[in-house]
C-alpha positions in Angstrom: -6.6 -17.3 10.1 -5.9 -13.6 9.6 -4.0 -12.3 6.6 -4.1 -8.7 7.6 -0.5 -8.4 8.7 1.1 -10.7 6.1 3.5 -9.1 3.6 3.9 -10.4 0.1 7.0 -12.5 -0.6 8.8 -10.3 -3.0 12.3 -11.1 -4.4 14.4 -8.0 -4.9 15.7 -6.5 -7.0 12.6 -6.5 -9.3 10.6 -4.3 -11.6 7.8 -2.6 -9.7 4.7 -1.1 -11.4 3.0 2.1 -10.3 -0.2 3.4 -11.8 -0.3 7.2 -11.8 -3.6 9.1 -12.2 -3.8 12.8 -13.0 -5.7 15.3 -15.1 -3.0 16.2 -17.6 -0.6 13.8 -19.3 2.1 16.3 -19.9 2.1 17.3 -16.3 2.3 13.7 -15.2 5.3 13.1 -17.5 7.0 16.3 -16.2 6.4 15.2 -12.6 7.9 11.8 -13.3 10.9 13.3 -15.1 11.6 15.5 -12.0 11.0 12.8 -9.4 12.4 9.6 -10.8 16.1 9.5 -11.3 16.2 5.7 -11.6 15.9 4.0 -15.0 12.2 3.6 -15.7 9.6 3.0 -18.3 6.5 5.1 -18.7 3.6 4.0 -20.8 0.0 5.3 -21.5 -2.7 3.4 -19.7 -6.3 4.7 -19.7 -8.4 7.8 -19.8 -11.8 8.3 -18.1 -14.9 8.4 -20.3 -15.1 12.1 -19.9 -11.4 12.6 -20.4 -11.1 14.4 -17.0 -8.5 11.8 -15.7 -5.8 9.9 -17.4 -3.4 7.2 -16.1 0.1 6.2 -17.0 2.0 3.0 -16.0 5.4 3.6 -14.5 7.8 0.7 -14.0 10.9 1.2 -11.9 13.5 -1.4 -11.0 13.6 -1.3 -7.2 16.3 -2.8 -5.0 14.3 -3.4 -1.8 11.1 -2.5 0.1 12.6 0.8 1.4 13.5 1.8 -2.2 10.0 0.8 -3.4 8.3 2.8 -0.7 10.6 5.8 -1.3 9.6 5.9 -5.0 5.9 5.7 -4.0 6.3 8.6 -1.5 8.1 10.8 -4.0 5.3 10.3 -6.5 2.6 10.7 -3.9 4.0 14.1 -2.9 3.5 15.6 -6.4 0.5 17.9 -6.9 0.4 16.8 -10.6 -0.2 13.2 -9.5 -3.7 12.8 -8.0 -3.2 9.1 -7.1 -0.5 6.4 -7.1 -1.5 2.8 -7.1 
C-alpha cells in the first residue's frame, strides 16, 4: 500500500501552525507583520546553539487548503524568512 499521494484529512476552518526560521527575530516579526493580514499568534520557539538561527511559531486560522497554501507561499517569498515548516 502506498501512502505517497494521500492527503491528510483536515477539517476547515482550523488553526494552522507554521514554524519560521531566520537569522534575526526583529526581521522575522517585521516580515510577518507585512505579510499576514489575518488574525494570528506569533510566539518564540528556539534558537540554534550558536545563535545564528532563531525560530518563531506562527498560528493562523485558515479557511481551506487554498488559504493555507497561500499563507505558506507568502511567507516563503520573504528574504527575511529562511525556511517555513
